[in-house]
Structures are given as structure tokens and as C-alpha cells.
C-alpha positions in Angstrom: 31.1 -27.4 -4.8 32.8 -24.1 -5.5 32.3 -22.3 -8.7 34.9 -19.8 -10.1 33.3 -17.1 -8.6 34.4 -18.4 -5.0 30.8 -19.0 -3.9 29.2 -22.2 -3.4 25.8 -23.7 -5.4 22.4 -23.5 -4.2 21.4 -27.0 -4.0 23.2 -28.8 -0.6 21.8 -32.5 -1.5 23.6 -31.6 -5.5 27.5 -30.7 -4.0 29.0 -33.7 -5.2 27.7 -33.3 -8.9 28.8 -31.2 -11.6 26.2 -28.6 -13.1 26.0 -31.2 -15.8 25.1 -34.0 -14.0 22.9 -31.5 -12.0 20.7 -30.3 -14.7 20.2 -34.0 -16.1 19.9 -35.4 -12.7 16.9 -33.0 -12.4 15.5 -33.3 -16.4 15.2 -37.1 -15.3 12.7 -36.4 -12.5 10.7 -33.2 -13.1 10.0 -31.6 -16.9 8.2 -29.0 -14.4 9.3 -25.0 -15.1 11.2 -24.0 -11.7 10.3 -20.4 -10.7 11.6 -18.8 -8.5 10.4 -15.6 -6.5 12.3 -12.9 -4.9 10.7 -11.3 -2.4 7.5 -12.4 0.0 5.6 -9.2 0.0 1.9 -8.7 -1.0 3.2 -8.4 -5.2 4.9 -11.8 -4.7 2.7 -13.9 -2.7 -0.2 -12.8 -5.2 2.0 -13.6 -8.1 2.0 -17.1 -6.4 -1.9 -17.3 -5.5 -2.2 -16.5 -9.2 0.4 -19.1 -10.4 -1.0 -22.1 -8.1 -5.3 -20.8 -8.9 -4.5 -21.6 -12.9 -5.9 -25.3 -13.3 -3.0 -27.8 -14.1 -0.1 -25.7 -12.3 1.4 -28.5 -10.0 1.8 -30.2 -13.8 3.6 -27.4 -15.0 5.7 -25.7 -12.3 7.7 -26.0 -9.4 7.9 -22.6 -6.9 9.9 -21.9 -4.4 9.9 -18.2 -2.8 13.2 -16.6 -1.4 12.9 -14.3 1.8 15.1 -12.5 3.8 15.1 -12.7 7.5 12.5 -14.5 9.2 9.0 -12.9 8.0 6.9 -12.6 5.3 4.9 -9.3 3.8 7.0 -6.6 2.7 6.3 -3.3 3.8 2.9 -5.2 5.1 4.3 -7.6 7.8 3.8 -7.1 11.6 5.2 -8.9 14.7 3.7 -9.8 18.2 5.8 -9.6 21.2 5.2 -12.2 23.5 7.7 -10.4 25.8 5.0 -7.4 26.1 1.6 -8.4 25.8 1.5 -9.9 22.9 1.7 -6.1 21.2 1.4 -5.9 17.8 4.0 -4.0 15.6 3.7 -2.7 12.4 5.6 -0.9 9.9 2.8 1.7 9.6 -1.1 2.2 9.9 -2.3 0.2 7.1 -5.9 0.2 6.2 -7.9 -1.5 3.0 -9.7 0.3 1.1 -13.7 -0.8 -0.1 -12.4 -0.2 -3.3 -9.7 -2.9 -3.6 -11.5 -5.3 -5.8 -8.5 -7.7 -6.3 -7.2 -7.6 -2.9 -10.2 -8.2 -1.2 -11.4 -11.1 -4.0 -8.2 -12.4 -3.6 -8.4 -12.5 0.3 -11.9 -14.3 0.0 -10.5 -16.7 -1.8 -7.4 -17.4 0.3 -9.9 -17.5 3.4 -12.3 -19.6 1.4 -9.1 -22.4 1.5 -7.6 -21.7 4.4 -7.8 -24.5 7.2 -7.5 -22.4 10.2 -9.1 -18.8 10.2 -9.0 -17.4 13.7 -12.5 -17.4 14.9 -14.5 -19.4 12.5 -16.8 -16.7 11.2 -17.0 -16.8 7.5 -14.8 -13.7 5.3 -14.8 -11.1 5.9 -16.6 -10.8 9.4 -13.5 -13.0 10.2 -10.8 -10.8 9.2 -12.3 -6.8 8.2 -14.4 -4.2 10.2 -16.0 -1.9 8.0 -14.7 1.8 8.6 -16.8 4.5 6.9 -16.0 7.3 9.9 -13.0 9.8 8.1 -11.5 13.2 10.1 -9.2 15.7 8.1 -7.5 18.3 10.4 -7.7 21.9 9.6 -5.8 24.9 10.6 -8.0 28.1 11.9 -7.7 30.9 14.9 -3.8 28.8 15.3 -6.0 25.7 16.5 -6.3 22.3 14.7 -9.9 21.3 14.1 -11.0 18.1 13.0 -13.8 17.8 10.0 -15.8 14.9 9.5 -16.1 13.4 6.0 -19.1 11.1 5.3 -19.2 8.2 3.2 -22.3 6.1 3.7 -22.8 2.7 3.6 -23.2 0.8 0.3 -24.2 -2.3 -1.1 -22.2 -5.3 -2.0 -19.4 -7.1 0.1 -16.3 -7.1 0.1 -14.7 -9.1 -2.1 -17.5 -9.7 -4.4 -18.4 -8.3 -7.7 -16.7 -4.5 -8.5 -17.5 -1.8 -9.7 -16.1 -0.5 -12.9 -16.6 3.0 -13.8 -15.1 4.9 -16.8 -13.6 8.4 -16.4 -17.0 9.4 -18.7 -19.1 7.6 -16.0 -17.5 9.1 -13.1 -17.5 12.2 -14.2 -21.3 11.6 -14.6 -21.6 10.3 -10.8 -19.7 13.3 -10.0 -22.4 15.7 -11.7 -25.0 13.5 -10.1 -24.3 14.8 -6.9 -23.2 18.4 -7.8 -27.2 18.2 -9.4 -28.5 16.8 -6.6 -26.6 19.3 -4.3 -28.2 22.5 -6.2 -31.4 21.0 -7.2 -32.0 20.4 -3.4 -30.9 23.2 -1.7 -32.9 26.4 -0.4 -35.5 28.8 -2.0 -32.5 31.4 -1.0 -30.1 30.2 -3.7 -33.1 30.3 -6.3 -33.8 33.8 -5.5 -30.7 35.3 -5.1 -28.4 32.7 -7.5 -30.9 32.2 -10.4 -28.2 32.0 -12.7 -26.7 29.0 -10.7 -29.8 27.1 -11.7 -30.0 28.3 -15.2 -26.6 27.3 -16.1 -27.1 23.8 -14.3 -30.1 22.9 -16.4 -28.2 23.8 -19.2 -25.3 21.7 -18.2 -27.7 19.0 -17.4 -29.2 19.0 -21.3 -26.1 18.6 -23.1 -24.3 16.3 -20.9 -25.6 12.6 -21.7 -26.6 10.1 -19.5 -25.2 7.2 -20.8 -21.6 6.7 -22.0 -21.6 7.5 -25.4 -19.9 5.9 -28.0 -18.4 9.0 -29.8 -18.3 12.3 -28.4 -17.7 14.2 -31.3 -21.5 15.4 -31.0 -21.1 16.8 -27.6 -20.4 20.5 -27.5 -17.1 20.5 -25.6 -16.9 23.9 -25.4 -20.5 24.3 -23.6 -19.9 22.0 -21.4 -16.9 24.1 -20.1 -18.6 26.9 -20.4 -21.7 26.1 -18.0 -19.1 24.4 -15.6 -16.8 27.3 -15.0 -20.0 29.2 -14.7 -21.6 26.7 -12.3 -18.5 26.7 -9.8 -18.4 30.5 -10.0 -22.2 30.6 -8.4 -21.5 27.9 -6.0 -18.6 29.7 -4.8 -20.7 32.6 -4.5 -23.6 30.9 -3.2 -21.7 29.4 -0.2 -23.0 28.3 2.8 -27.0 28.8 1.2 -26.4 25.1 -0.6 -28.4 22.4 1.2 -26.4 20.4 3.6 -27.7 16.6 4.2 -28.5 15.9 7.2 -26.0 13.5 8.0 -22.7 16.3 7.3 -21.4 17.9 10.2 -21.4 21.8 10.6 -17.8 21.5 10.2 -17.6 20.0 7.0 -17.2 22.9 3.8 -20.4 21.4 1.3 -19.2 24.1 -0.8 -15.4 23.3 -1.3 -15.8 19.8 -1.8 -18.7 20.8 -4.6 -16.2 23.5 -6.5 -13.4 20.3 -5.8 -16.2 18.0 -7.6 -16.6 21.1 -10.4 -13.2 22.2 -10.8 -12.3 17.6 -11.5 -15.5 17.7 -13.9 -13.9 20.8 -15.7 -10.4 19.0 -15.9 -11.4 15.6 -17.2 -13.8 17.5 -20.0 -11.2 20.1 -20.9 -8.2 17.4 -21.2 -10.3 15.2 -23.4 -9.8 12.9 -19.9 -12.8 10.8 -20.4 -11.8 9.6 -24.4 -8.0 9.5 -23.5 -7.9 7.8 -20.2 -6.2 9.2 -16.8 -2.7 8.6 -17.9 -2.5 11.6 -20.6 -2.3 14.1 -17.8 0.3 12.3 -15.7 3.0 14.6 -17.2 1.9 17.3 -14.5 1.8 17.8 -10.8 -2.1 17.1 -9.5 -2.0 20.4 -7.5 -0.8 22.4 -10.9 -3.5 20.5 -12.8 -6.0 21.8 -10.1 -4.8 25.2 -10.6 -5.3 25.1 -14.4 -8.6 24.2 -14.2 -10.1 27.3 -11.7 -8.3 25.8 -8.7 -7.3 28.4 -6.2 -4.7 28.6 -3.0 -7.7 27.8 -0.5 -8.8 24.4 -2.5 -5.0 23.8 -2.6 -4.4 23.8 0.7 -7.9 22.9 1.9 -7.7 19.3 3.8 -9.7 17.6 1.3 -7.0 18.0 -1.3 -3.9 17.6 1.7 -5.3 14.4 3.0 -5.2 12.9 -0.5 -1.2 13.6 -0.8 -0.9 12.4 3.0 -2.7 9.6 2.5 -0.4 8.4 -0.7 2.6 10.4 1.2 3.3 11.6 -1.7 5.8 14.3 -0.7 9.3 14.5 -2.3 11.9 13.5 -0.4 9.8 13.2 2.4 9.0 16.9 2.7 5.6 17.9 2.7 6.0 21.5 1.5 7.0 19.8 -2.1 4.1 17.8 -3.0 4.6 15.3 -5.9 1.9 12.9 -7.0 1.3 12.7 -11.3 -2.3 14.1 -11.8 -4.0 11.0 -13.8 -2.8 8.6 -11.5 -3.6 11.1 -8.4 -7.5 11.5 -10.4 -7.8 7.7 -10.9 -7.5 7.2 -7.3 -9.5 9.7 -5.7 -12.6 9.2 -7.7 -11.9 5.2 -7.6 -11.8 5.4 -3.8 -14.7 7.4 -3.6 -17.2 6.1 -6.3 -16.5 2.1 -6.7 -16.7 1.1 -2.9 -18.2 -2.2 -1.5 -20.3 -1.6 2.0 -17.4 1.0 3.4 -14.8 3.0 1.9 -12.5 1.5 4.2 -12.1 -1.7 5.9 -9.8 -2.3 9.4 -8.3 -5.6 9.6 -9.4 -7.5 13.0 -5.2 -7.9 13.9 -2.3 -7.0 13.1 -1.9 -7.1 8.8 0.8 -10.1 9.4 -1.4 -12.5 10.4 -5.0 -11.1 8.9 -3.3 -11.0 5.5 0.1 -12.3 5.7 -0.2 -15.4 7.4 -3.3 -17.3 5.4 -2.0 -16.5 2.1 1.7 -18.4 3.5 -0.6 -21.5 5.1 -2.6 -21.9 2.1 0.2 -21.6 -0.4 2.5 -24.1 1.6 -0.3 -26.3 1.6 -0.3 -26.3 -1.8 3.2 -26.8 -2.3 5.1 -24.0 -2.8 8.3 -23.9 -0.7 9.4 -21.0 1.3 12.9 -20.5 2.0 13.5 -18.0 4.6 16.9 -16.4 5.3 17.8 -16.1 1.9 18.9 -12.4 1.0 18.9 -11.6 -2.6 22.3 -9.3 -3.5 22.4 -9.3 -7.3 21.3 -10.5 -10.9 23.5 -11.2 -13.3 22.9 -11.2 -16.7 24.3 -14.0 -19.5 26.8 -12.5 -21.8 24.5 -11.6 -24.4 22.0 -9.5 -21.8 19.3 -11.7 -22.9 18.8 -14.1 -19.5 19.0 -14.0 -15.8 21.8 -16.2 -15.7 22.6 -16.0 -11.9 21.1 -15.2 -8.8 23.6 -14.3 -6.0 22.3 -14.5 -2.4 23.3 -14.5 1.0 22.2 -17.5 3.0 21.8 -15.4 6.6 20.7 -18.7 8.9 20.3 -22.2 8.2 17.1 -23.5 9.8 18.2 -26.8 11.5 15.3 -28.7 10.5 15.7 -28.0 6.7 15.7 -24.9 4.9 12.0 -26.1 3.5 10.9 -27.0 6.7 11.1 -24.0 8.9 8.1 -22.9 11.2 8.3 -18.7 11.3 4.8 -18.9 13.6 4.5 -19.1 16.7 0.6 -19.1 18.5 -1.4 -18.1 21.7 -4.7 -18.0 22.8 -6.4 -14.9 23.2 -10.3 -14.0 22.7 -11.5 -17.3 23.1 -9.4 -18.3 20.1 -5.6 -19.9 19.0 -3.7 -16.9 16.9 -0.9 -17.4 15.0 1.6 -14.4 14.7 5.3 -13.8 13.7 7.7 -12.9 16.1 9.2 -10.0 16.2 12.6 -12.0 15.9 13.7 -15.4 14.1 12.8 -18.7 15.8 16.7 -18.7 17.3 16.1 -22.0 18.8 16.0 -23.5 15.3 18.8 -21.8 13.7 22.2 -22.9 13.2 25.1 -20.6 14.0 25.3 -19.1 10.2 24.2 -15.6 11.2 22.7 -16.3 14.3 22.5 -12.5 15.3 20.2 -12.3 18.7 19.4 -8.4 19.2 16.4 -6.2 20.4 15.8 -4.6 16.9 16.4 -7.9 14.4 15.4 -6.1 11.2 18.4 -4.3 11.4 20.4 -7.6 10.9 17.9 -10.1 8.6 15.7 -7.3 7.0 19.1 -5.2 5.7 21.0 -5.0 2.6 24.1 -4.6 4.2 25.0 -6.6 7.5 27.7 -8.7 6.7 28.2 -12.5 7.3 26.3 -15.0 6.4 26.7 -17.5 3.5 27.4 -16.5 -0.5 25.7 -19.0 -3.0 25.2 -18.8 -6.8 21.7 -19.8 -8.0 22.4 -20.7 -12.0 19.7 -20.5 -14.5 18.8 -24.5 -15.9 20.6 -25.8 -13.0 18.7 -24.6 -9.9 15.8 -22.1 -11.7 14.5 -21.3 -15.3 12.1 -18.3 -14.4 12.8 -15.3 -12.0 9.5 -13.2 -10.5 11.3 -10.3 -9.3 9.1 -9.2 -6.2 11.3 -7.1 -4.4 10.2 -3.4 -3.2 12.0 -0.6 -5.5 13.9 0.8 -2.7 16.1 -2.7 -3.1 15.9 -3.0 -6.9 19.1 -0.1 -7.6 21.3 -2.6 -5.3 19.8 -6.0 -6.7 19.4 -4.8 -10.3 23.0 -3.1 -11.3 23.4 -5.2 -14.0 20.4 -4.6 -15.7 20.3 -1.0 -15.3 23.8 -0.8 -17.1 22.7 -2.8 -19.8 19.7 -2.5 -20.3 18.6 1.4 -21.1 14.5 0.7 -20.3 16.2 -0.6 -16.4 18.4 2.3 -16.4 15.2 4.8 -17.5 12.9 3.2 -14.8 15.2 2.5 -12.0 16.4 6.3 -12.4 12.6 7.6 -12.2 11.0 5.1 -9.5 10.8 7.4 -6.4 10.4 6.9 -2.9 9.9 7.9 0.5 11.1 7.2 4.1 7.7 6.2 5.9 7.8 6.5 10.2 5.4 5.1 12.1 4.6 5.5 16.0 2.2 3.4 18.3 0.6 4.4 21.6 -0.9 2.7 24.3 -2.9 4.6 27.0 -4.8 3.6 29.8 -7.5 6.0 29.6 -9.9 5.9 27.0 -10.1 8.1 23.9 -13.0 10.1 24.8 -11.6 10.8 28.7 -9.2 12.3 26.3 -11.0 14.6 25.0 -11.7 13.5 21.5 -15.1 13.8 20.3 -15.1 12.4 16.8 -15.7 8.5 17.5 -13.5 5.8 16.4 -11.6 7.6 13.3 -9.4 6.8 11.0 -8.0 10.7 10.4 -5.3 12.5 8.0 -4.0 16.0 7.5 -2.8 16.7 10.7 0.4 18.3 12.0 3.7 16.9 10.5 5.4 14.2 10.1 2.8 11.9 11.9 -0.1 13.4 9.9 -1.9 10.4 10.3 -3.6 9.1 12.9 -6.1 5.8 13.9 -8.1 4.9 17.1 -7.3 1.1 16.9 -8.8 0.7 20.2 -10.3 -2.4 18.9 -7.3 -4.5 18.5 -6.6 -4.7 22.4 -8.9 -7.4 22.7 -5.9 -9.3 21.3 -3.2 -8.3 23.7 -2.4 -9.8 27.0 -1.4 -6.6 28.8 -2.3 -7.8 32.5 0.1 -6.1 34.4 -0.9 -2.8 32.8 -4.1 -2.7 31.1 -4.4 -0.4 28.4 -8.2 1.2 27.1 -6.5 2.8 24.5 -4.5 1.8 21.3 -3.3 4.6 18.5 -1.6 4.4 15.2 0.1 7.1 13.7 2.4 7.4 10.6 3.6 9.8 7.7 7.0 11.1 6.2 10.3 12.3 6.7 13.3 14.0 5.2 15.5 10.9 4.8 19.4 11.6 5.6 22.1 10.3 3.0 22.0 6.4 3.3 25.0 5.0 5.1 25.4 1.6 3.6 26.7 -0.1 6.8 25.6 -1.5 10.0 24.8 1.9 11.9 22.6 3.1 9.9 19.4 1.7 11.1 20.3 2.3 15.0 21.1 6.3 13.9 17.6 6.3 12.0 15.1 4.9 14.4 16.8 7.4 17.0 16.2 10.5 14.8 13.0 9.0 14.3 12.3 8.5 18.0 13.5 11.7 19.0 11.2 13.5 16.3 8.3 11.8 17.7 8.8 12.7 21.1 8.9 16.4 19.9 6.1 15.7 18.1 3.8 14.5 20.8 5.0 17.1 23.2 4.1 19.7 20.6 0.5 18.2 18.9 -1.0 15.6 21.2 -3.2 17.9 23.2 -4.8 19.0 19.4 -6.1 16.1 19.4 -6.7 15.3 23.1 -6.9 18.3 25.0 -7.8 16.4 28.3 -4.8 14.2 28.3 -3.3 14.9 31.9 0.6 15.6 31.9 3.3 15.3 34.6 5.6 17.8 35.9 8.2 17.1 33.4 6.0 17.5 30.5 5.3 13.9 30.0 1.7 12.8 29.1 0.9 10.1 32.0 -1.4 8.2 30.4 1.3 6.8 28.0 2.3 3.5 28.8 3.8 2.2 26.2 4.9 3.4 22.9 6.8 1.8 19.4 8.3 4.2 17.2 9.5 2.8 13.5 11.3 4.5 11.3 11.4 2.3 7.8 14.7 3.5 6.6 16.2 0.2 5.1 15.7 0.4 1.2 13.2 -2.4 1.1 11.1 -0.8 3.5 10.7 2.6 1.7 7.5 3.7 -0.2 7.1 4.1 -3.8 6.0 7.5 -5.1 4.6 8.3 -8.3 5.6 11.5 -9.6 4.7 13.1 -12.5 6.1 12.2 -15.6 7.7 8.7 -14.9 4.6 6.3 -15.2 5.5 5.8 -18.6 8.9 4.9 -17.9 7.5 1.7 -15.8 7.9 -1.6 -17.0 5.1 -3.7 -17.1 5.1 -7.1 -15.4 6.0 -9.3 -19.1 8.2 -6.3 -20.2 11.4 -7.1 -18.2 13.2 -7.6 -22.2 15.1 -10.3 -20.3 13.2 -14.0 -21.4 13.2 -15.1 -18.0 12.4 -12.1 -15.9 9.2 -11.4 -15.0 7.9 -8.4 -12.4 5.9 -7.9 -9.3 5.4 -4.9 -7.7 3.7 -1.5 -7.0 6.5 -0.2 -9.1 5.2 -1.8 -12.3 3.0 0.0 -14.4 -0.1 -2.3 -13.5 -3.0 0.6 -14.7 -3.0 2.4 -11.4 0.8 3.4 -10.7 0.3 3.9 -7.4 2.0 2.6 -4.3 -0.7 0.6 -2.5 -1.7 -3.2 -1.6 -4.5 -3.2 -4.3 -1.6 -2.1 -6.8 1.1 -4.5 -5.5 -1.8 -7.4 -5.5 -2.8 -5.9 -9.4 1.0 -6.3 -10.4 1.0 -9.7 -8.8 -1.4 -10.7 -10.7 -0.1 -9.3 -14.4 2.4 -11.2 -13.6 0.9 -14.0 -13.2 -1.0 -14.1 -16.7 2.5 -13.0 -17.8 4.0 -16.2 -17.0 0.6 -18.6 -17.0 -2.6 -17.1 -18.9 -3.9 -16.8 -15.4 -6.6 -14.6 -14.3 -7.8 -13.6 -17.5 -9.2 -10.3 -16.0 -7.7 -8.0 -13.8 -10.1 -5.5 -12.2 -9.1 -2.1 -13.0 -5.7 -2.4 -15.3 -7.8 -0.1 -18.1 -9.5 3.1 -17.6 -12.0 1.3 -19.8 -12.2 -1.9 -18.8 
């Protein structure tokens, strides 16, 4: 049936019926609410997991998820290449934080229900490897040196329980660490800097042990004066302060104490312990640090630089232009350090697509969720009154021969004594009709691009096809999809104008020599604050066991990622290949200029190339849906919450929503997805971390 727009209606089986007949037919079959979920990233999948975990959901909802292209995961998607030793290709370097309590609990619940975990081990051992060895890089004497930042093993298991700390409790935890460092210091500090101990004692006397219900009786002015004095004397005492035996000589222990004191002073002076972290989100994080005593040595230290690299927090991808809202940055930093279980980070035992996305897909499909791949959402339209999503305009990129609901996107292989299922680097073309059957080396240019021409244009109509819409598409694509909302709804216009994203880049290297032989002495690491644009490196050699590189055996695997200034986006098919060429050139130049700083023993050939490098994968995340969400100052309050779309049948899921943490991360996407689920069905009632005072 052709609509007035010239686009075809969605339901193939209903083409002989009028819209009224179709609606009536559906009403006879079911009174369930038809939920259409747009996008298949972690926020959308978490929203669906929440909905389908609610009691009695099968009697209430029919859920269909639309995904462009052939794979789920969004920026967390990964693929294995059967033609090149089953190498895993990521969008970038992914690692889970030990403080990702919502994400880890969701994965634990998912794995408990999953029928085909890869090696039969219980969660998390089958999926995650704890990681506490972190390095930062700093320049000294014209050379790069690595600094080990120690994180202790902690009690607790990933996904079990949580560590909830209010801003005051966080401040108290920071103070207890500083106090121990000073009280355990050598006699020299007491002799040479008696004022330091005097101010520490005075500060401890007026600093309540417990989070007080009312803070008016605390002398905030005296607290601030003593904190300022302790900071001054720690700066003077320097290396005389005691250094725990686990901390390497390269670690600037006094600098970390000074940063902790600056955090304390700012939290006290700005009343964050009473008002919450959002009260300083109008300020840039580095500017806020300066307000409370940080000099250039602190601002440019690897301990601060590493935070910006970790969050890709650079306007336009320019590492000289930091953009991180102070409250969100401070909250995230303290949660990372103070609220993790077991280890500060967790590596995935495989590609993120197969360790995280595949189990979610399998469990949700088993629960009865319909997944329709090759459905690219182009536009959301409001009704005449601007209150309801009346139409979803979609391009059907390809038709699975066995039907839309029956396409199997996964492949499998045997490795390391187990059978693994994975997402291939392109669709299974043999199972598709010729709708848009573009067989290409870079399938993402076709199937994950909003601009690739062709395909069948279809309309989804309110009441005929759907009742409720979950918008779970990445922020970078929203300006294209939500033009009608931005033109007719001021809150949407304000949010979209303030949502800022950045282009990330990634590189993976396979080498014939082990890391230690190349000259790295820091052990298996995740490292950041290195040379731009590939500021972050992780030794991922433990993943080689899941590859089959018999023809060219590898001994080392490294992932690199960072940000890069984005060129003006050209909305055509030539843009992705040109961006790939640009990033490839940047990667080659970076490798030539910086790789020896990491691996001084790596051998070079006569042409300057590094002999041990046997393979390379470079990725430019230049398409809109691949852009990373930033949290610039002054923008958090313009974000909409998952239940605040202002549209009666539209709910939101994404790390671009206002969810209580408000930074670009897997955890915040999961939080938003669960909040979206709760807005629709009331489940789950509690979501960790959505309030500073919960």
C-alpha cells in the first residue's frame, strides 16, 4: 500500500488492508502496547532488558527493535574477520570500570540466563579479567616516561552489591587517605614541617566522621583555611612524605596529595557536599581546579591530563581545547577511585560485541523481542499538534530471505577449546535479497551510514504499527533524525544545539615480538596521557588466544585510541573513505614519531618501518552514530531526562540524556536505558548513582 508520501507501509503482511482495517485486525489479536525501539546500542539494549525483566511484561508489551546494518552494539560493536585469522576489530579501546555497578549487575543477570556462555565458567570469570595496573605518561627532558598509578585489589565481586558514597562521604574518604599519608610520614616532616601536622590535627578535629544531617554547625571557613594550609605545607614537604611500598619511585605522591586537597577545598568552598556535583557544572574542570589552588604544574600533570584523555574531553577533537563540566568530571573521577569492587577496571575476554552484545541479543531474543536488522531510521515526525510521534520514516537497506524477524546475524568458530559466536565484519550477503546488497570491504560505509542511497523507503504509522517509541540512537545522529522535533519543540532545539560530540580514532597492531622484548618494562597495562592523537594504549595480547593466526603467528596485540579534529562533514558516500585515508595517514605518522617512546627495542627496517608489525587495523569513527558524547560546561541542564521528551509516546535512552552521571560511557548508557524502562513500566525502581545523595 502506498501512502500519500509515496513511501510504502511497513507491515508486508498487511499491504492488502487499509490503515483502519490493519488497526482493527491488530486490536482483535492483542491489546498489548507495541514498543518500537530505535537503535541497538547499550542504552537501547538496556532499556529492552529492563522492560523484559519487569513482572508480567509479556502480557503488556510487544517489543520490536530496529537496527541499521547487520550488527548490534553501536559504538560498542565489534567484528571478527574469518579471512584474517579471526582478528577482532573494535570501534576503539573498550574497558569496563569496576565502579560500573549498573552495567555489571545487568551483565551478571544476563549471563545467568544465557544458554551459551563461551567456556562454561560462571560470571564474571567467563567474561571479564580484573585490571589494576594503570600507567600515565609524562614528558621529562624531552622524553616520555611512564608512571605507574597503583590501584589496590578490593573486596566484592563485579555486579554484586554497590558502593554508594555521598559527596560528603567521598570528601571524608579523601581526607582519611591524606591524613594517613601525613601521619605515617617520616620524623623529618614533623621536625621540618611541624605546621603541617598542626593543621592536620586541627582539621581532623572539626571534620565530622559521619555524614551530618545538618552542616550549619560546621565551621566551613575554618575547614577551608586548614585545607589550604595543609596543601601549602605538603607542597613544601614534597618527597619527605612517606611513600607506601607499593608505589613506584616515578609516582609523584605529593602531587596526588595536592590534587586530593584541591578536590577537598573545592567541595567544601562551593558547598558541593550539600548541593551535589551539578552545582559546578557551569565551570570547566581545569578552571575550577585553578579557582581552588591548582597551578600549571597540577593542571598539566599526567594525573589530570589522563582524565581528559580517558573521557575524550576535547572540543572539536583538539587536545589543546579542554571541555569537561567540572561537576560531572569530579563526580566521575571520585566514583572511579572510591567506589569500585574487586579492581578499578575490567578487561573483556574477547571482543566487546561477543562478550557484552551477543549475550544480550541472545537473551532478549529468547525472551521474545523481535530484532529487525537493516532498518535505518531517517526521521521522526510529530502529529499536527506536536504532541505525539505520528510517523517513523525508515530505509530498509536489505531484505533477509527468511524474513525480517528470522535473520541470524552471527557466525561461529572453534578456538581455545570452545565455540565462540561473533559478529562478522559485513552482512551475511547470501541470506539477503538485492534491496541494497552492496558487497564491499568496508560494509560500515554502506550499512551504518545515514547518507548511502538506495533501499526501500517505508513509513511506520502511530496506532497502525506502533504505540510507544524508544529513541536509543547515538547523539551524533540526532540532528538528522529529530529535525521536526527541534523545529517545533524549544527544549529539543536547546538540547540538540548543546549536545557536543567528538570524532574518535582507533588503531590495532599485531606484532611478532612480545611486549617485554620490545623494551616495555611496565607489565601488561592500560595507559593514557601519551602523545596525541593516539593518547591511550593497552596491551591486549591476552586476546590472541581467541585468534587463529597460523600463517603469521603473533606474540603481541596492542590497541590505541584518541581523538582527532573533525573535518567538515560531507553528507555523501565519499566522506567515510576520505576520512579513513586521513586517519590512516595520521596513524602512520604517529607510529613513526612515537612508537619507540613506548617500545625502545623495536627493530626498524631500512625504509624506517617497524619490522615486528605484521598487521594493522585503523578506524575513523567519522559517521554520526559513531561520534563520542562530550559533557561541556553549561550544557548538562539542557539535556532531557529519559521520561522528559515532552512527547506523549516518546521515551529516551542514551548517554546523551540527563541520567545523574551525564558523561559518555557504557555505564551512563546503561543507566539511561534502565531509567527509560522505568518510565515506561515502573521497573527497575532503583538505579545506582542517579542521585548524588541516594
